[in-house]
MARTOR-956755 format. One record per residue (C-alpha): residue in three letters; z, y, x. Coordinates in steps of 0.05 Angstrom, whole numbers, plus 5000, padded with zeros to 4 digits. Layout:
BEGIN
ALAZYX
...
END
This chain:
BEGIN
MET500050005001
LYS498650715023
PRO503151284998
LEU499851884968
SER500852565001
PRO505353044960
MET499253464940
ASP495452834915
ALA501652574880
MET502553254845
PHE496553124802
LEU499652454775
TRP506252814764
MET502853374724
GLU498652934679
HIS500152814605
ARG495952704541
ARG494453434533
GLN493153554606
PRO488753014638
MET488253134714
HIS481252884728
VAL475353254755
ALA468153064740
GLY460953204754
LEU454753224708
GLN447953114740
LEU441153114708
TYR435552674739
THR428252634727
PRO425551894731
PRO420351744783
PRO412851804766
GLY410451214725
ALA417350994705
GLY416850554643
PRO421650564582
ASP426350014613
PHE427150414679
ILE434050684664
HIS436250004638
GLU433849674702
LEU437550194742
VAL444050034705
GLU442949294715
LYS441649404788
PHE448249774795
ARG451949224756
LYS450448724812
HIS455149094857
THR461448774827
GLU465948914886
ALA468649604899
LYS470549904967
SER476150384982
PRO478050854949
PHE474450594888
ASN478549934888
LEU485350274892
ARG489950424832
PRO496350824829
VAL503050454829
PHE510050804825
LYS515250494869
LEU521750734901
GLY520851424871
HIS513851544899
TRP506551414883
PHE502650924925
TRP495250684925
GLU494849924914
GLU488549484915
ASP486749264846
ASP486048494850
ASP483048484779
PHE477749004787
GLU472648984730
LEU466349364738
ASP464549394665
TRP470549814652
HIS468250344703
LEU460850334694
ARG458450524624
HIS451350604594
SER450651054535
ALA445151404493
LEU444952074458
PRO443752144382
ARG437152494364
PRO434552984378
GLY437452914448
ARG438353634464
ILE442953914516
ARG447554094458
GLU448553344442
LEU449453184516
LEU454753724526
ALA458453494462
LEU458652794489
VAL461053004557
SER466553454525
ARG469252854490
LEU469052414549
HIS472452934592
GLY478352974545
THR480352244549
LEU485852004598
MET484151474649
ASP487850794649
ARG492750824707
SER492950054709
ARG485750084740
PRO482650494793
LEU481951224769
TRP474451324765
GLU468751234714
MET461051304716
ASN457151414651
ILE449551354655
ILE446851714592
GLU439751654565
GLY436351934503
LEU434852654528
ALA428852924491
ASP425453114555
GLY426052404584
ARG431152554636
VAL437452164647
ALA444552454655
VAL450252174698
TYR457152374683
VAL462252164738
LYS469752234727
LEU474752204784
HIS482052324784
HIS484252944825
ALA489252504861
MET483352144894
PHE479052754910
ASP478853494907
GLY472453854885
VAL469453904954
ALA471153194974
ALA468352924908
THR461853334916
LYS460853084987
MET462352374969
LEU457152384912
GLN452052744956
ASN452852195008
THR451151654958
LEU444152004944
SER437952014991
GLU433052525013
ASP427851975011
PRO425251834940
HIS423551134960
GLU430350934988
ASP434950524944
LYS442350604960
PRO448450224932
PRO452450594879
PRO458451024902
TRP463550474894
ALA459549974935
GLN458450414996
THR462650335058
PRO466650965074
ARG464151325135
ARG468651245195
ARG468551565264
GLU466951115322
ALA473350845358
LYS474451105428
ALA476850685485
VAL484350685487
THR487850765554
ALA495250685571
PRO496951435571
ALA493351455503
VAL497750915477
ALA503851265502
ARG501651925466
LYS500451535404
LEU507551255403
LEU510451935413
GLN505452305367
PRO510052265305
LEU515352665343
PHE510153185367
ASP507253225298
ALA514053355266
VAL515453905315
LYS508554215304
VAL509054145229
GLY515754505228
LYS513055065271
ASP506755165228
ILE509855075160
ALA515455585166
PRO511056205176
GLY506655945115
ILE512555895071
ARG515256585089
SER508356905077
GLY507256535010
LEU514256754987
TRP512957475010
GLU506657464966
ILE511157394905
VAL516257944919
ARG511758454956
SER509459094922
SER502159204908
GLN502859904876
THR499860264936
ASN493459874928
PRO490459794859
THR485459264881
ASP490658804910
ALA492758194873
LYS499357804877
PRO502957294833
PHE505557514764
GLN500958124765
ALA496457824713
PRO496758074643
PRO497957564585
THR491457344551
MET488756854501
PHE487556374560
ASN494856364579
VAL497555904525
LYS499455174517
ILE493354744512
SER491054144468
GLY488153514493
SER481153664467
ARG475953954515
ARG469454364511
PHE464454434570
ALA458554914573
ALA454054984632
GLN447855364658
SER444055434723
TYR441456074753
SER436756224810
LEU440356324874
GLU435056824893
ARG437557284841
LEU444557284869
LYS442057344940
LYS438157984920
LEU444758274892
SER448558044953
LYS443858424999
LYS443559024954
HIS451059144950
GLY453158835016
ALA457258294981
THR457957554993
ILE455057084944
ASN462256884925
ASP463757614908
ILE457557674866
SER459157034829
LEU466357294815
ALA463157924790
ILE458657564742
CYS464557144718
ALA468857784709
GLY463458124668
ALA462657484625
LEU470457454614
ARG470458194596
LYS465158104543
TYR468357474515
LEU475157774509
ARG472458414478
ALA468658004427
HIS475457684407
ASP478858354408
ALA483258094463
LEU481458474527
PRO487858714559
ASP488559414592
LYS490359114660
PRO485258704702
LEU485057944698
ILE487257584761
ALA483356944784
MET485956394826
VAL480556224875
PRO481355534911
VAL479455544983
SER477654895020
ILE481854795085
ARG478854095096
ALA478953865170
GLU472753575200
GLY471752845182
GLN476752835126
GLU473652475064
GLY478552395008
GLY484852684981
ASN486453424970
GLN485953965022
VAL485954624985
GLY489055304992
MET488155904946
ILE487556644942
LEU488557114883
ALA482857594864
ASN483158204821
LEU477258154773
ALA477458884751
THR475958694680
HIS478859354656
ILE472959734688
GLU466559814646
ASP461959994703
PRO459259324733
VAL458059624803
GLU464959944806
ARG467759274782
LEU464158904838
LYS466659404890
GLN473959284869
ILE472958524869
MET470058584941
GLN476258974964
SER480858494931
THR477857854962
THR477158165029
GLN484658345031
ALA486657645007
LYS482057315059
GLN484857755115
ARG491857535100
ILE490356815110
ALA484956845161
LYS489856805221
MET493756235192
SER492855515213
ARG490754985164
LEU497954755155
GLN500455465147
GLN495155585093
MET497654975056
ALA504755195061
HIS502855905040
THR499355624978
ALA505155164960
ALA510155734967
MET505856204924
ALA505455674871
THR512755504873
PRO514555904808
LEU508855604770
GLY512554954749
PRO519055324724
SER515055854688
MET510755324653
LEU517054944632
THR520455544604
GLY514355854571
GLN514656474613
ALA507656294642
GLY505056574573
LYS508457224579
HIS508057324655
PRO502256894681
ILE501756784758
PHE494156824744
ASN489456814683
VAL483556354704
VAL481455904758
ILE474656054789
SER471955604845
ASN465555534882
VAL464154844910
PRO458154804961
GLY452654334941
PRO446554014974
LYS441454455003
HIS435753955003
PRO432453534947
LEU436152904933
TYR434452254898
MET438351694864
ASN433951064873
GLY427951484859
PHE430851934805
HIS430252664828
LEU436653074822
ASP434853684780
GLU441653994762
THR448753894778
TYR455054174745
PRO462354094762
ILE467253974704
SER474354154721
ILE481554184693
PRO484554664643
ILE492154644645
ASP497754944605
TYR497455714609
ALA490555684643
ALA486255414587
LEU479755614620
ASN476855364687
ILE470355624716
THR467155214772
LEU460655364808
ASN456254864843
GLY449954994884
LEU443754564887
CYS438054764931
ASP435955434903
GLN440155404840
LEU447455574824
GLY450555224766
PHE456355554727
GLY460655044690
TYR465855274640
THR471554774623
ALA476454974569
CYS481254734517
ARG477154694453
LYS482754984412
SER485055554456
VAL478155804477
PRO473755794416
GLY466155904420
LEU465855734492
GLN458355664489
ARG457956424481
MET460256474553
LEU453456264574
ASP450256864539
TYR455357334568
THR454257044638
GLU446857204633
GLU448357884606
SER453158024663
LEU447957824714
GLU442758264681
GLU447358864682
LEU448458814758
GLU440758734767
ALA439259334724
VAL443659834760
END
């Protein structure tokens, strides 16, 4: 058995019926030229032949001695994890998103490895959709994207095994000398000293974020500065997912024009969409919304688990002018990044953990609704930059589907694919009504920045 890290185990502790803690991805593929009507069925049957799963797809969580461990599932059953579905007519994207929304709202069985793959046919345009669900205790968004990307190929004629049947990549072992053996025996002691040395400054800086004043700088963002909104409520177990892709070239032109990063442009587009949505519901607060923006701090060669820090960004949703709003977002993210830029990876993790310390108590007491640490989560997960294929199927679009939680009922995750950037909105169906309107507001927000 292998113990989960505290951050990985946290996603199992936080999970309950109203708050499933899995992430997912939705991909749309075009079948290869000349594919017959049974081509998708043949693909599924080809996948079904891989009945043995390799780590981590063969591991299930077990709770022993007050801690969570990964244990190999001796009764692994592929049919439970691999599912073949079809959409009702007319097979529009609307029907696909409705199905994915239902699938995303269901908890996974902890007596089995925590993953599912749904291959969905019946789209009116002849394409096939693949919905892959992974528990956050197994992968963070960046790790999940890289894992799925590694299972595809740049060669349309190459057939690769499905994700669960592929051998995890490992670095080549180096020759071990006697001094190296001695260092390895003493390494736990060295690591403990180094961890203590690195973590303490991160904890101090994270706690300082909570208590420091930001009155001298209106663009700065700190915990508990966010105003209460309709997103900061207890959620239900039902989900709604909406997604749309936009040309990355449009964002690059704006980036060059305003001297902003693509991430800042993306945040500004989301901020404009959120402002429009809240105004339509007569619920726009006078103070600006604050976004929690996850930052990957994954070390080279790390494949699974969670390695994520975070910054807080002022979205300037109280400002009507889109350019002025973008300027304030740029100032806010620059300040936040400068604060963590000089930290080591361990310091950044400790900084994030200390900043989030009040989240649990504030959720338990209900104070998170009156004094939110942040309003929404907005993350940008890098995607593949070259065309990819799944056994001849061309990957057309990819969308991440994330996790709403109590008092953060809306999650926005972006994912790039070649020259496209996909915006995925995942929300509690009850708390965030009419989520599909966010796609209209996103396009309008982008057009406003372009028209200035």
